[in-house]
C-alpha positions in Angstrom: 11.0 20.1 -13.4 11.7 21.7 -16.6 9.3 23.2 -18.4 9.1 21.1 -20.9 7.9 18.3 -19.1 4.6 20.8 -17.8 2.9 20.7 -21.5 0.6 24.0 -21.5 -2.3 22.1 -22.1 -2.2 20.6 -19.1 -1.8 23.6 -16.9 -5.1 25.1 -18.6 -7.2 22.4 -18.0 -6.1 22.4 -13.9 -7.9 24.8 -11.6 -6.3 27.0 -9.6 -5.4 26.4 -6.3 -7.7 28.5 -4.7 -10.3 27.6 -6.9 -10.0 23.9 -6.4 -10.2 23.8 -2.9 -10.0 20.9 0.0 -13.0 19.2 -1.8 -11.1 17.5 -4.7 -8.5 16.1 -2.0 -11.5 15.0 0.4 -13.6 13.1 -2.7 -10.6 11.3 -4.0 -9.5 10.2 -0.3 -12.8 7.9 -0.3 -11.5 5.0 -2.2 -8.1 5.3 -0.5 -9.5 5.0 2.4 -11.8 2.2 2.0 -9.0 0.1 0.8 -7.0 1.4 3.6 -9.3 0.3 6.0 -9.9 -3.0 4.9 -6.0 -3.9 5.2 -5.8 -2.9 9.0 -9.7 -3.7 9.4 -9.1 -7.7 8.4 -6.2 -7.8 10.2 -8.1 -7.7 13.3 -10.9 -9.5 11.9 -8.1 -12.6 10.9 -9.4 -14.9 14.8 -13.2 -14.6 13.9 -12.9 -15.4 10.2 -10.9 -18.6 11.6 -13.3 -20.0 14.2 -16.1 -19.2 11.5 -14.8 -20.8 8.5 -12.2 -23.0 10.6 -9.1 -22.4 8.2 -5.6 -22.9 8.5 -2.8 -20.0 8.7 -2.2 -20.2 4.8 -5.8 -19.3 4.3 -5.5 -16.6 6.6 -3.0 -15.2 4.5 -4.2 -15.6 1.2 -7.4 -13.6 2.6 -4.9 -11.1 3.0 -2.1 -11.2 0.3 -5.1 -12.1 -2.4 -6.5 -9.0 -2.1 -2.5 -7.3 -1.9 -1.7 -9.6 -5.4 -4.7 -8.6 -7.2 -3.9 -5.0 -6.6 -0.3 -5.1 -7.2 -0.3 -7.1 -10.3 -3.0 -5.0 -11.5 -1.8 -1.8 -11.0 0.2 -0.9 -13.9 -2.5 -2.0 -16.3 -4.5 0.5 -14.3 -2.1 3.5 -15.3 -1.9 2.2 -18.8 -6.2 2.2 -18.9 -5.9 5.7 -17.1 -3.6 7.3 -19.6 -6.3 5.4 -23.0 -8.9 6.3 -21.3 -9.0 8.8 -18.9 -8.2 9.3 -15.0 -11.2 9.3 -13.9 -13.2 7.4 -16.4 -11.0 4.6 -14.8 -11.6 5.4 -11.5 -15.4 5.4 -11.1 -14.7 1.7 -12.6 -12.6 1.1 -10.0 -14.8 2.2 -7.5 -17.8 0.9 -8.4 -15.6 -2.8 -8.7 -14.4 -2.3 -5.0 -18.1 -1.3 -3.3 -19.5 -4.8 -5.4 -17.0 -6.9 -4.5 -17.4 -5.7 -0.8 -20.8 -6.8 -0.7 -19.6 -9.9 -1.3 -17.1 -10.4 0.6 -19.8 -9.3 3.2 -21.9 -12.3 2.1 -19.3 -14.7 1.4 -20.7 -18.2 2.3 -17.2 -19.6 2.9 -13.5 -19.3 3.3 -12.9 -19.8 -0.5 -15.5 -17.7 -1.8 -14.2 -14.9 0.4 -10.6 -15.2 -0.9 -11.9 -14.2 -4.3 -13.9 -11.5 -3.6 -10.6 -9.9 -1.8 -9.3 -10.6 -5.0 -11.6 -8.8 -7.3 -11.6 -6.1 -4.0 -8.1 -5.8 -5.6 -8.8 -5.5 -8.6 -11.3 -2.8 -8.1 -8.8 -0.7 -5.8 -6.1 -1.4 -8.7 -8.3 0.7 -11.2 -8.4 3.7 -8.9 -5.5 3.7 -6.6 -3.1 5.1 -9.3 -6.3 7.2 -11.2 -6.7 8.9 -8.2 -3.2 10.0 -7.3 -2.8 11.5 -10.6 -6.5 13.2 -10.2 -5.3 14.9 -6.7 -1.9 15.8 -8.6 -3.7 17.8 -11.6 -6.4 19.5 -9.2 -3.5 20.9 -7.6 -0.9 22.5 -9.8 1.1 25.1 -7.4 4.0 22.6 -6.6 4.2 23.8 -3.1 0.7 23.6 -2.4 0.5 20.2 -4.1 2.8 19.0 -1.4 0.7 19.6 1.2 -2.1 18.1 0.2 -0.1 15.2 -0.6 0.3 15.4 3.2 -2.8 16.0 3.8 -4.0 13.0 1.6 -1.3 10.8 3.7 -2.5 11.6 6.9 -6.2 11.3 5.7 -5.5 7.9 4.7 -2.9 7.6 7.9 -6.2 8.4 10.1 -8.0 5.8 8.2 -5.5 3.2 8.6 -4.9 4.0 12.1 -8.8 4.0 13.1 -9.8 0.6 11.1 -9.0 -1.6 14.0 -10.7 0.2 16.5 -13.7 0.2 14.0 -13.2 -3.4 12.8 -13.0 -4.2 16.2 -15.9 -2.4 17.4 -18.0 -3.7 14.1 -16.7 -7.6 14.7 -17.9 -6.4 18.6 -21.1 -6.0 18.1 -22.3 -7.2 14.4 -19.8 -9.8 14.0 -16.7 -9.5 10.6 -19.4 -9.3 8.1 -20.0 -5.4 8.6 -16.2 -4.5 7.9 -17.1 -5.0 4.1 -20.5 -4.1 4.1 -19.9 -0.9 5.6 -17.7 -0.1 2.1 -21.3 -0.3 0.7 -22.1 3.4 1.5 -18.7 4.8 1.4 -18.5 4.0 -2.0 -21.3 5.3 -3.4 -20.9 8.4 -1.3 -17.5 8.3 -3.4 -18.8 7.3 -6.5 -21.5 10.4 -6.9 -19.3 13.3 -5.5 -16.2 11.9 -8.0 -19.2 12.0 -11.0 -20.2 15.9 -10.0 -17.3 16.7 -8.3 -13.8 16.1 -10.5 -12.7 16.9 -12.8 -11.6 15.3 -16.4 -7.9 14.7 -16.9 -6.3 15.5 -20.4 -6.2 11.7 -21.7 -2.0 10.7 -22.8 -2.9 7.5 -24.8 -0.1 5.3 -25.4 0.1 1.2 -26.5 -1.4 -1.3 -23.3 1.7 -3.6 -24.0 -0.7 -6.6 -22.7 2.0 -9.1 -23.1 4.3 -7.2 -20.8 1.0 -6.7 -18.4 0.2 -10.8 -18.6 4.2 -11.6 -17.5 4.0 -9.2 -14.6 1.3 -10.8 -13.7 2.2 -14.5 -13.9 5.7 -13.3 -12.1 3.7 -11.6 -8.9 1.0 -14.2 -8.6 3.8 -16.7 -8.8 6.2 -15.5 -6.1 3.0 -15.2 -3.6 1.6 -18.6 -4.3 5.6 -19.5 -3.1 5.6 -17.8 -0.5 2.5 -18.5 1.0 2.1 -22.3 -0.2 5.6 -23.0 0.7 5.2 -24.1 4.2 1.8 -26.5 3.1 3.9 -27.9 0.0 7.2 -27.8 1.6 9.9 -25.8 -0.4 11.7 -28.7 -1.8 8.0 -30.1 -3.6 7.6 -30.5 -6.6 4.7 -28.1 -7.7 6.8 -25.1 -5.2 9.8 -26.0 -7.7 7.7 -26.2 -10.5 6.4 -22.2 -9.5 10.1 -21.2 -8.7 11.2 -21.7 -12.2 7.8 -20.6 -13.7 8.1 -16.6 -11.1 12.0 -16.4 -13.0 11.0 -17.5 -16.6 8.1 -14.8 -16.4 10.6 -12.3 -14.3 13.2 -13.1 -17.1 10.6 -12.6 -20.1 9.4 -9.8 -18.8 13.2 -7.5 -18.5 13.9 -8.5 -21.7 10.9 -7.7 -23.0 10.9 -4.2 -21.2 14.2 -3.4 -22.8 13.3 -3.8 -26.3 9.9 -2.7 -26.4 9.1 0.9 -28.1 6.2 1.2 -25.4 7.3 -0.3 -22.2 4.6 0.3 -19.2 7.1 2.1 -17.3 8.1 5.1 -19.6 12.3 5.1 -19.6 12.2 8.7 -19.1 11.5 7.9 -15.8 14.8 6.2 -15.2 16.7 9.0 -16.6 18.1 9.2 -12.5 18.4 7.0 -10.3 15.5 8.5 -7.9 12.6 6.9 -9.2 14.2 3.7 -8.8 15.5 4.3 -6.1 12.3 5.8 -4.4 10.1 3.0 -5.7 12.9 0.8 -3.7 12.0 2.7 -0.5 8.2 2.2 -1.5 8.7 -1.6 -1.4 11.0 -2.1 1.6 8.5 0.4 4.0 5.3 -1.9 2.8 7.1 -5.3 3.7 8.1 -3.7 7.5 4.7 -2.0 7.8 2.2 -4.2 6.5 4.5 -7.3 7.7 4.2 -6.0 11.2 0.9 -4.6 10.9 -0.2 -8.8 10.5 2.3 -10.1 13.2 1.3 -7.6 15.7 -2.9 -8.2 15.2 -2.4 -12.0 15.4 0.4 -11.4 18.4 -1.3 -9.4 20.2 -5.4 -11.7 20.3 -2.7 -14.9 20.7 -0.1 -14.3 22.4 -1.7 -11.8 24.9 -5.1 -13.0 24.9 -6.5 -10.2 23.4 -10.2 -10.0 21.8 -10.9 -8.1 18.7 -12.6 -5.4 20.5 -9.3 -5.3 23.1 -7.2 -5.3 19.9 -8.6 -2.4 18.2 -8.3 -0.7 21.2 -4.3 -1.1 21.6 -3.1 -0.8 18.5 -4.9 2.8 17.8 -2.1 4.5 19.2 0.8 2.3 17.4 -1.5 3.1 14.3 -2.3 6.9 14.8 1.0 8.5 15.2 1.1 7.2 11.3 -0.8 10.7 10.6 1.2 12.5 13.2 4.0 12.2 11.2 2.5 13.1 7.6 2.2 16.4 9.1 5.4 16.7 10.3 6.7 15.6 7.2 5.4 18.7 5.0 6.6 21.0 7.8 10.2 19.4 7.6 9.7 19.2 3.6 9.3 23.5 3.3 11.5 24.2 6.0 14.2 21.8 4.8 13.5 19.3 1.8 11.9 16.2 1.3 15.0 14.4 1.4 15.3 15.4 5.1 11.8 14.2 6.2 12.9 10.9 4.0 16.6 10.3 5.4 14.7 11.4 9.0 11.6 9.0 8.7 13.3 5.5 7.9 16.3 6.1 10.2 14.0 6.4 12.9 12.2 3.6 12.2 15.0 1.8 11.7 16.6 2.8 15.0 13.2 1.5 17.1 12.6 -1.5 14.7 15.9 -3.1 16.1 14.5 -2.4 19.5 11.5 -4.5 19.2 14.7 -7.5 18.5 15.9 -7.1 21.9 13.3 -6.2 24.6 9.9 -7.1 22.7 8.3 -10.1 24.3 4.8 -12.0 24.9 4.8 -11.3 28.7 6.1 -7.8 28.6 3.7 -4.8 29.3 1.9 -3.2 27.0 3.0 0.5 27.4 6.5 -0.1 26.6 6.1 -2.0 23.6 3.2 -0.1 22.0 5.9 3.1 22.2 8.6 1.7 20.4 6.0 0.7 17.6 4.7 4.0 17.8 8.1 5.5 17.2 9.0 3.0 15.0 5.6 3.9 12.6 6.2 7.9 13.3 9.4 7.7 11.5 7.3 5.8 8.6 4.3 8.3 8.6 7.3 10.9 8.2 8.8 9.5 5.2 5.8 8.1 3.2 4.7 11.7 1.9 8.1 12.5 0.8 8.9 9.7 -0.9 5.3 10.4 -2.9 6.5 13.7 -3.6 9.9 12.4 -4.8 8.0 10.1 -7.9 5.9 12.9 -8.5 8.6 15.4 -8.9 10.3 13.0 -11.4 7.7 11.9 -13.1 6.1 15.2 -14.1 2.7 15.7 -14.8 2.5 13.9 -18.2 4.1 10.7 -16.4 2.0 11.0 -13.8 -0.5 8.3 -13.9 2.6 5.7 -14.7 4.8 6.3 -12.0 2.0 6.7 -9.0 1.3 3.0 -10.9 4.3 1.8 -10.7 5.0 3.6 -6.6 1.7 1.7 -5.7 2.6 -1.3 -7.8 6.2 -1.5 -5.8 4.5 -0.6 -2.4 1.9 -3.4 -2.7 4.6 -5.5 -3.2 6.0 -5.2 -0.6 2.6 -5.6 1.4 2.6 -8.7 -0.1 5.8 -10.3 0.9 6.1 -8.6 4.0 2.8 -10.6 5.1 3.6 -13.9 3.0 7.0 -13.3 5.0 5.3 -13.0 8.7 3.3 -15.9 7.5 6.4 -17.8 7.1 8.2 -17.0 10.5 4.9 -17.7 12.3 4.9 -21.3 10.8 8.2 -22.4 11.0 8.4 -21.3 14.6 5.4 -21.2 16.3 6.3 -20.3 20.1 6.2 -16.5 19.9 9.1 -16.6 21.8 11.1 -17.6 19.1 8.9 -16.0 16.3 8.8 -12.3 17.5 12.8 -11.0 17.4 13.5 -13.2 14.3 10.5 -11.1 12.4 11.9 -7.5 13.9 15.3 -8.7 12.4 13.4 -9.0 8.8 11.5 -6.1 9.7 14.9 -3.9 10.8 16.7 -5.5 8.3 14.4 -3.7 5.7 14.0 0.2 7.5 17.9 -0.4 7.3 18.2 -1.0 3.5 15.8 2.3 2.9 18.0 4.2 5.2 21.2 3.6 2.4 18.9 4.0 -0.6 17.7 7.4 1.1 21.5 8.1 1.8 22.9 7.1 -1.5 20.3 8.0 -4.3 18.1 10.6 -2.6 19.3 13.0 -0.5 19.4 15.8 -3.0 16.3 15.8 -3.4 15.0 19.4 -2.9 11.3 21.0 -2.9 9.9 21.6 -6.5 
């Protein structure tokens, strides 16, 4: 990026990389780790929750997607708030809300209360996620060191995601499903203490909050989520679904028109100076659609189709998810040797090829290890791709738009996760026989990864380090 995108005042406020060390990385990863743990752990807990509360499949989807909905819908608001009031302030507020909501989840007396508490968790995660990535960007001024720290950041998060099913299985087996939420309390308190004491205040960049556009975005995403999850329950041609589709289209259209005319759009127009920012966000949406949809699918598949309990499911998921962190570390080496686009293109290509194998070979009765190997290789590709995608977005945005870019990227990724889980829920509802639903689900997963290959090749293959 040019020097014009890096004000001298920002560089002066950022400690040298040698001084910053690993502490900012570890401190800021705590919140992200909790959010990631809740995604993977909750998937393992779904059958136990369904058994205690006697809830249908649609409610299980809401337990996953209720969190993702508020998370995705409020991320852009959180980016604007971080610009206006300071990234550290918003980070601390979000971590506090998330920790409190985790306590409510652990004490929930019924399914409806649990869904509401999960939505509150999403509010907290939305506040601290973009701020944490922005604070991390400010902590490391050197481009190459920052790329390595982003790769290490992704690896830490991936380790949390990989260990989530095993940790969840152990907690559920020993203490019940409520323990998967209550474990966030000590983690959240430790994260708050470290952040207050060890994270420097990043410079503010006040800008208009544009509340009308944010409300339109929340309405559009919420109505889309309702349609995708409740379409099976109400009927796809029913009056409530038709009205909600109309609401989604109206809100989305008004949002696009307002953003084109507004002097202060929720995503700065400077980010769209090239096609790279939009393409990288599209890649993020599709990767999360496929990977989180697959996680939801496999968590139910292992327990319902293959008869595993929560602990066995956690153990069996570990090899498939642990490779994310290996991929993250490989990504930094490939990017250093060639460039970030090589990591991104190679990673998504591997994910597409391996997922395509699942269409033709996966079946309920197949041996575990061939099945796990194919999934693990696809996830390895995702692990390689994600740090490169994040680096490209941060390069395009520069420090001046880091909060907004981080919020937009996370919003698109969480929207992808929301859609992926909802689509898998729809497939399982329409095709309850696993011999029919499994190949259809992997067609969707493969198509998502294939589209990321196309986007990367057309728009991102010339991206370079720094």
